[in-house]
Legacy VTK file of the C-alpha trace (Angstrom):
# vtk DataFile Version 3.0
C-alpha trace
ASCII
DATASET POLYDATA
POINTS 63 float
-11.731 -23.288 -14.158
-9.366 -25.448 -12.734
-8.338 -25.102 -9.083
-4.806 -25.691 -7.603
-4.490 -27.570 -4.372
-2.263 -25.849 -2.042
-0.534 -27.139 1.175
0.257 -25.297 3.731
3.121 -23.674 2.514
1.415 -22.604 -0.813
-1.360 -20.910 1.404
1.007 -19.008 3.184
2.701 -17.620 0.140
-0.987 -16.969 -1.947
-1.892 -15.062 1.639
1.533 -13.107 1.703
1.307 -12.172 -2.229
-2.563 -10.841 -1.430
-0.853 -8.817 1.849
1.666 -7.451 -0.983
-1.407 -6.599 -3.547
-3.138 -4.868 -0.813
-0.313 -2.755 0.161
-0.121 -1.499 -3.769
-3.611 -0.219 -3.334
-3.776 3.219 -5.484
-4.785 5.056 -2.663
-2.174 4.006 -0.125
-0.135 6.556 -2.809
1.726 9.431 -0.402
0.749 12.965 -0.791
4.570 13.942 -0.937
6.306 14.054 -4.417
9.691 12.435 -2.946
7.705 9.800 -1.041
5.328 9.184 -3.882
8.795 8.456 -5.881
9.791 5.959 -3.200
6.679 4.659 -2.836
6.371 3.688 -6.785
9.691 2.112 -6.998
8.519 -0.210 -3.679
5.377 -0.809 -5.265
7.001 -2.220 -8.099
9.258 -4.467 -6.357
5.959 -5.569 -4.424
4.429 -6.575 -7.928
7.174 -8.401 -9.261
7.571 -10.396 -6.050
3.622 -11.076 -6.048
4.135 -12.500 -9.457
6.890 -14.609 -8.926
5.486 -16.142 -5.761
2.226 -16.806 -7.427
4.046 -18.586 -10.598
6.200 -20.617 -7.969
2.771 -21.841 -6.432
1.378 -22.573 -10.138
4.603 -24.260 -10.966
4.702 -26.415 -7.710
7.867 -24.594 -6.508
10.012 -24.478 -9.470
11.960 -21.396 -10.658
LINES 1 64
63 0 1 2 3 4 5 6 7 8 9 10 11 12 13 14 15 16 17 18 19 20 21 22 23 24 25 26 27 28 29 30 31 32 33 34 35 36 37 38 39 40 41 42 43 44 45 46 47 48 49 50 51 52 53 54 55 56 57 58 59 60 61 62
């Protein structure tokens, strides 16, 4: 497995992506049905943002 050298900007981006993933843990799901729907939409957005961040780090900042 190869490793990617990360500069400070990339490290911050990866840490932010990790934080987004932690916020998406299933046990964080609200019990209230209406709140759960909003949480699910937010969760999908955060997961897509996480993937985008990590792809940018891997690609060296290219979009």
